[in-house]
C-alpha positions in Angstrom: 32.7 -4.7 1.9 35.8 -4.5 4.0 37.7 -7.8 4.3 37.7 -7.7 8.1 33.9 -7.2 8.1 33.6 -10.3 5.9 35.7 -12.2 8.4 33.5 -11.2 11.3 30.3 -12.1 9.4 31.8 -15.5 8.6 32.7 -16.0 12.3 29.1 -14.9 13.3 27.6 -17.5 10.9 29.8 -20.3 12.4 28.9 -19.3 15.9 25.1 -19.1 15.5 23.8 -22.0 13.4 20.8 -22.6 15.7 19.7 -19.0 15.3 19.8 -19.4 11.6 17.6 -22.5 11.8 15.2 -20.8 14.1 14.9 -17.8 11.8 14.2 -19.9 8.8 11.3 -21.6 10.7 9.9 -18.2 11.8 10.0 -16.8 8.2 7.2 -19.3 7.3 4.7 -17.7 9.6 6.0 -14.3 10.8 6.9 -11.4 8.4 10.7 -10.9 8.4 10.9 -13.8 10.9 10.6 -11.4 13.9 7.9 -9.8 16.0 9.2 -6.3 15.5 10.9 -4.9 12.4 13.7 -3.5 14.5 14.8 -7.1 15.4 15.5 -8.1 11.8 19.0 -7.9 10.3 21.3 -9.9 8.0 22.4 -12.6 7.9 20.0 -13.5 10.7 19.1 -12.2 14.2 20.5 -13.8 17.3 17.8 -15.9 19.0 17.9 -15.8 22.9 17.7 -18.9 25.1 17.8 -17.3 28.6 19.2 -14.3 30.5 20.1 -13.1 33.9 21.7 -10.0 35.4 23.7 -8.2 32.7 24.1 -11.2 30.4 22.2 -13.5 28.0 22.8 -16.7 26.2 21.7 -17.6 22.6 20.4 -20.9 21.3 24.0 -22.1 20.6 25.0 -21.5 24.2 27.1 -18.4 23.5 27.1 -15.9 26.4 27.1 -12.2 25.9 27.4 -9.2 28.1 24.1 -7.5 27.2 24.1 -3.7 26.5 21.1 -4.1 24.2 18.8 -4.8 27.2 15.6 -4.9 25.1 16.4 -1.6 23.3 17.1 0.1 26.6 14.0 -1.1 28.5 16.0 -3.1 31.1 18.1 -0.7 33.1 17.1 -3.1 35.9 18.9 -5.8 34.1 17.5 -9.3 33.5 15.4 -10.9 36.3 16.3 -8.3 38.9 15.6 -10.0 42.3 13.5 -7.2 43.6 11.3 -7.1 40.5 11.0 -10.9 40.3 10.0 -11.1 44.0 7.2 -8.5 43.4 6.0 -10.2 40.2 6.0 -13.7 41.7 3.8 -12.5 44.6 1.3 -10.9 42.2 1.0 -14.0 40.0 -0.8 -15.9 42.8 -3.2 -13.0 43.6 -4.5 -12.1 40.2 -3.0 -11.1 36.9 -5.7 -8.9 35.5 -8.6 -7.1 37.1 -9.8 -4.3 34.8 -10.7 -2.5 38.1 -8.9 0.0 40.4 -6.4 -1.2 43.0 -4.0 0.4 45.5 -0.9 0.2 43.4 -2.2 2.8 41.0 -2.1 5.5 43.6 1.3 4.2 44.9 3.0 4.3 41.5 1.4 7.7 40.5 2.9 9.1 43.7 6.3 7.8 42.8 6.1 9.4 39.4 4.7 12.7 40.5 7.4 13.0 43.2 10.2 12.5 40.7 9.0 14.3 37.6 7.5 17.8 37.2 3.9 16.6 36.8 0.9 16.7 39.1 -1.1 13.8 37.7 -0.5 10.9 35.4 -2.3 8.0 33.7 -0.9 4.7 32.8 -0.5 2.6 29.6 1.6 -0.3 28.3 4.1 1.2 25.7 5.9 4.3 24.7 3.7 4.5 21.6 0.6 4.8 23.8 2.2 7.4 26.1 3.2 9.8 23.2 -0.1 9.2 21.4 -2.2 10.2 24.4 0.2 13.1 25.3 -0.2 14.6 21.8 -4.0 14.2 21.9 -4.1 15.9 25.3 -1.9 18.8 24.1 -4.2 19.3 21.1 -7.2 19.3 23.4 -5.7 21.7 25.9 -4.7 24.2 23.2 -7.5 23.7 20.7 -4.9 23.4 18.0 -4.1 20.5 15.7 -0.4 20.9 14.7 2.7 19.7 16.5 6.4 20.3 15.9 8.7 17.3 16.0 12.3 17.0 15.0 13.7 15.2 12.0 15.0 11.8 12.8 13.2 11.6 16.1 11.3 8.4 17.0 8.2 8.7 19.1 6.4 5.4 18.5 4.1 3.9 15.9 1.0 6.1 15.7 0.3 8.4 12.8 1.5 11.6 14.4 4.8 10.0 15.3 5.5 8.2 11.9 6.6 11.4 10.1 10.2 12.1 9.2 11.6 9.3 11.3 14.2 8.2 8.7 13.5 10.5 5.7 15.8 10.3 2.6 17.1 12.9 0.2 15.8 14.5 -1.8 12.4 14.2 -0.2 13.5 15.7 3.1 14.3 19.1 1.7 16.8 21.6 3.1 18.3 21.1 6.6 17.1 24.6 7.5 13.6 24.0 6.2 13.0 20.2 6.4 10.0 18.7 4.7 7.6 16.4 6.5 7.9 12.9 5.0 5.6 10.0 5.9 7.4 7.1 7.7 5.9 4.5 5.3 2.7 3.5 3.5 -0.5 3.8 5.4 0.2 7.2 7.2 -2.6 9.5 6.1 -1.7 12.8 4.3 -3.9 14.6 6.8 -1.7 13.3 9.6 1.5 14.4 7.9 0.0 17.9 7.3 -0.4 18.3 11.0 3.2 17.4 11.9 5.7 20.3 11.3 9.4 19.2 11.1 12.3 21.1 12.6 16.0 20.4 12.9 17.4 19.3 16.3 19.7 21.9 17.9 18.4 24.6 15.5 16.0 27.0 17.2 15.6 29.0 14.0 13.8 26.1 12.3 11.5 25.9 15.3 10.8 29.6 15.2 10.1 29.3 11.5 7.4 26.7 12.0 5.6 28.8 14.6 5.8 31.9 12.3 4.4 30.0 9.4 1.6 28.6 11.5 0.5 31.3 13.9 -1.8 30.1 16.6 -1.9 26.6 15.2 0.8 24.7 17.0 -0.3 22.7 20.0 3.0 21.4 21.2 6.7 20.6 20.6 7.5 17.0 21.2 11.1 15.8 21.5 13.5 13.4 23.2 15.6 15.8 25.4 18.6 13.8 24.0 18.0 12.7 20.4 18.3 8.9 20.6 17.4 7.7 17.1 20.8 8.8 15.7 23.0 7.0 18.1 23.2 9.7 20.8 22.9 13.4 20.0 23.1 15.8 22.9 21.2 19.1 23.0 23.6 22.0 22.6 23.7 24.8 25.3 20.6 26.8 25.4 18.6 24.6 23.0 16.1 23.1 25.5 15.8 26.5 27.3 15.1 28.0 23.9 12.3 25.5 23.2 10.8 26.3 26.7 10.7 30.0 25.9 9.2 29.5 22.4 6.4 27.4 23.9 5.8 30.0 26.6 5.6 32.8 24.1 3.3 31.0 21.7 0.9 29.3 24.1 2.1 25.8 23.1 3.0 22.9 25.4 6.5 21.3 25.7 6.4 17.5 25.7 9.4 15.6 26.8 9.4 12.1 25.4 11.3 10.4 28.1 10.6 6.9 27.1 14.3 6.3 26.9 15.7 9.1 29.1 13.1 9.1 32.0 14.6 6.2 33.9 18.1 6.1 32.5 19.3 9.6 32.7 19.0 10.1 36.4 16.7 10.0 39.4 14.6 12.9 38.1 15.0 12.3 34.4 15.9 15.0 31.9 14.2 17.8 33.8 16.6 17.3 36.7 19.6 16.5 34.4 19.2 19.6 32.2 17.3 21.9 34.5 14.4 22.5 32.1 10.8 21.5 33.0 8.3 20.4 30.3 4.6 20.7 30.4 4.1 17.0 29.8 6.2 13.9 30.1 6.0 10.4 28.6 7.6 7.4 30.3 7.9 3.7 29.4 10.7 1.2 28.8 12.9 1.0 31.9 10.2 2.1 34.4 8.6 -1.4 34.1 11.7 -3.3 35.2 11.2 -5.9 32.4 7.4 -5.8 32.0 5.3 -3.6 29.7 4.5 -0.3 31.5 4.1 3.3 30.4 2.8 6.6 31.8 2.1 10.1 30.7 1.6 13.1 33.0 1.2 16.8 33.1 -0.2 19.6 35.3 -3.6 19.0 36.8 -5.2 21.6 34.5 -4.2 19.5 31.5 -5.0 16.1 33.0 -8.4 17.4 34.1 -9.5 17.2 30.5 -9.7 13.4 31.1 -11.5 13.9 34.4 -14.0 16.2 32.6 -14.7 13.5 29.9 -13.4 15.9 27.2 -10.5 13.6 26.3 -10.9 9.9 26.3 -8.3 7.6 27.7 -8.8 3.9 28.2 -7.1 0.5 27.9 -7.9 -3.0 29.1 -4.4 -3.7 30.1 -3.8 -0.4 31.8 -2.4 -0.8 35.4 -2.1 -4.6 34.9 -1.3 -5.6 38.5 1.7 -7.6 37.5 3.3 -4.8 35.6 2.4 -2.3 38.3 4.1 -4.5 41.0 7.2 -4.6 38.8 7.0 -0.8 38.3 6.8 -0.2 42.0 9.7 -2.4 42.8 11.7 -0.8 40.0 11.1 2.8 41.3 11.7 1.9 44.9 14.5 -0.6 44.8 16.2 -0.3 41.3 16.0 3.3 40.2 17.6 4.6 43.4 20.2 7.4 43.8 22.7 4.8 44.9 22.2 2.7 41.7 22.4 5.8 39.6 25.7 6.6 41.1 26.8 3.0 40.4 25.7 3.2 36.8 27.3 6.7 36.3 30.6 5.3 37.6 30.4 2.4 35.1 29.4 4.8 32.3 32.4 7.0 32.9 34.7 3.9 33.0 33.3 2.7 29.7 33.5 6.1 28.0 37.0 6.8 29.2 38.2 3.4 28.2 36.7 3.8 24.7 38.3 7.2 24.4 41.8 5.9 25.2 41.5 3.1 22.7 40.2 5.4 20.0 43.2 7.8 20.6 45.6 4.9 20.6 44.6 3.5 17.2 43.8 6.8 15.5 40.1 6.0 14.9 38.1 9.0 13.8 35.3 8.6 16.3 34.1 9.9 19.7 31.9 8.6 22.5 28.7 10.3 23.4 27.2 9.3 26.7 24.7 10.5 29.4 23.4 8.5 32.3 23.1 4.8 31.4 23.2 5.5 27.7 26.2 5.9 25.3 27.4 5.1 21.8 30.5 4.8 19.7 29.9 7.6 17.2 32.0 7.0 14.0 32.4 10.6 13.0 35.3 13.0 13.0 33.3 15.6 15.0 30.2 15.7 17.2 26.9 15.4 15.3 24.2 18.0 16.0 21.2 16.6 14.1 19.8 13.8 11.9 21.5 15.0 8.7 24.9 14.8 10.4 24.1 11.2 11.4 23.2 10.0 7.9 26.9 10.2 6.8 27.9 7.2 8.9 29.8 4.4 7.3 27.4 1.5 7.7 30.0 -1.2 6.8 32.4 0.2 9.5 29.6 0.1 12.1 28.7 -3.4 11.1 32.3 -4.4 11.4 32.2 -3.0 15.0 28.9 -4.6 16.0 29.7 -8.1 14.6 33.2 -7.9 15.9 32.0 -7.2 19.4 29.3 -9.8 19.3 31.8 -12.4 18.2 33.8 -11.6 21.3 30.9 -12.0 23.7 29.7 -8.4 23.9 26.4 -7.1 22.5 27.5 -3.5 22.7 24.1 -2.1 21.7 21.0 -3.3 19.8 21.6 -4.0 16.1 21.3 -0.8 13.9 23.6 2.1 13.8 21.0 4.5 15.2 20.9 2.7 18.6 23.0 3.1 21.8 24.2 1.0 24.7 22.5 0.8 28.1 24.3 0.0 31.3 22.1 -1.8 33.8 22.3 -1.6 37.6 23.4 -5.3 37.5 26.4 -4.7 35.3 29.8 -4.8 37.1 33.2 -3.3 36.7 34.4 -6.7 35.3 31.7 -6.5 32.6 33.0 -3.1 31.6 36.5 -4.3 31.4 35.5 -7.2 29.2 33.6 -4.8 27.0 36.7 -2.6 26.6 38.9 -5.6 26.0 36.7 -6.7 23.1 36.8 -3.2 21.6 40.5 -3.0 22.1 40.8 -6.3 20.1 39.0 -4.9 17.0 39.8 -1.2 17.2 43.0 -1.4 15.1 41.1 -3.2 12.3 38.4 -0.5 12.5 40.9 2.2 12.1 42.6 0.5 9.2 39.3 0.0 7.4 38.5 3.7 8.0 41.8 4.7 6.6 41.2 2.5 3.5 37.9 4.3 3.0 39.6 7.6 3.2 42.0 6.4 0.4 39.0 5.9 -1.9 37.5 2.5 -1.0 33.7 2.8 -1.5 31.5 2.2 1.6 27.8 2.1 2.2 26.3 5.0 4.2 23.1 5.2 6.2 19.8 5.3 4.3 
């Protein structure tokens, strides 16, 4: 471990004793002491006391500029006034009905007017959205197999938990990746129906279709691969996927759980100029409450109308979440706010770039819309295999160093990325950059020591 990383860890431990105590208490009743595995990390996770706008405070009273934002689900920021007003009004009218209400049509209109879909249904999480989209695609085509990309995360159902973080040697050759279950409990039959391709490599996609003629129902992908920091599609890649699907009678599913709200007003379709057959939305569309949706052309969604595909859910269109969603689409995810976030995103990326160049750090900034990440690589990564070479100790040095200076630059884990909310300000970005400037030289020094032969942990 680098000496400077050890210093940052010691500082973190001194700053967060109440989080340590809270975590010890949780461990008695909750596996890993957290409600989601992604929230667990050593020496202990930060426990939150309260939040507002673009900041939060921990149990010890430390304040942080928040670019975690609930793993990217809060582009609205914490307690956005428009969302809070809408939610507070609903709380006195009724929190659950399990019956239709007017907000269903209103929010469906908002979604269908922004994204290339004609009809949609609602749910509560990204996992639900991708699960139902895949089922619909299989029903629409009469085929069982799907193509997904190595390293991509699409939720927690069996068809998604394949080759999420596979390891060598099980994952095979990069030009012919092997499907690897994402943990125990994923049936072999589920894995057999998920064909793995390499992001930004159309040849691997063509290969899967040729090996399984007439058997592939759909390709599912995040238009920007987000489970590896941030990996942008190369020129022609998305267009190539669109053409492959057209030629083979398969559907193209854009998992826009992360990109749908945060890339721009019309999501990835508008940003990249490529239209999918189906779209999955969640995270930031709810403005801080659980809300998801999936949509497609009427011909596909009619399978639900015809009772050929079943979709249900007690909590679907919960009126409190729907009120939050309507306020988010109408008053938060506006073209004016996207322009504001884009300006902050450019300021942050440009600032990082100047500091990286000044200290000689081998790294680059990848960013699009509200998302971005410090990528600790000498050149742009193109796929999951490229991402696995990251120096984990160097990344932890960065993350803990930023947190100790009052900036949560992204969620913990080196496969995550920052989110800029509509409530962040230019002053927040300046403080973020000042924190990075304060630790950048030590990062560059540690990186140089690694190059001189000092061993370092890499991603697994």
